[in-house]
N, C-alpha and C positions, 0 to 999 in steps of 0.2 A: 738087668742089674744083678751082679753077682752078690753072694752073701758077704764078701769082704767089704763091699761098699756100704753096707747097711749100718745104721746107727743102733747098736745093741745096748740094751739096758737090763739090769737085774730086776727081778721081781721085788716088790716092796716087802714081801714076806720072807725073803732070803735072810738067813742068819748072818751074824757078824763074824762068824768063825771061818767063813769061806767054804763051807760044805753045803751040800744039797741046794745048790743055787741053779735057778733057771733064768736064762736070758731070752728076751724077745726083741724082735725088730719088726717094725711095721713098714710094709711097702704099699703101693697103690692098691693092689688086689689081694695081698695075702699078709698073714702074720707068720713070721719065722720063729722057731723055738729051738734052743740048743742048751746043752749042759755046760755051764760056765767052767766046770772043772776040766773039761776035755773039748776045747773049741776046735780041735783038729777033726773031730767027727762031723759028718754032714748034719746040718740042722734039718728039721722037717718043717713043712709049711702047710698051713690050712687057710681056707678062705676066711674073710672077715666075719661072715655070718656064722660059720662053724666055730670060730674063736669066741664070738659073743655068746653062743650057746654053751660052750665049755665053761667060760668064766661065770655065767649065770648059774650053771649046775654046781660048780665048785664053791660058789658063794652061798649055796643053799636056797636059791630062789627059784 
């Protein structure tokens, strides 16, 4: 599956001004991450376990 077929959504922490937004899309094996201000750039992908560790770290747990 290419990244254009993914269902992208913005972080719930993204501001309403349209700046500093991160979008993610979840596939079977990976979580894809991109900058919503420049979707022409290639997103990066991490495994689901790596994403879970990142989110836990970012949440302070």
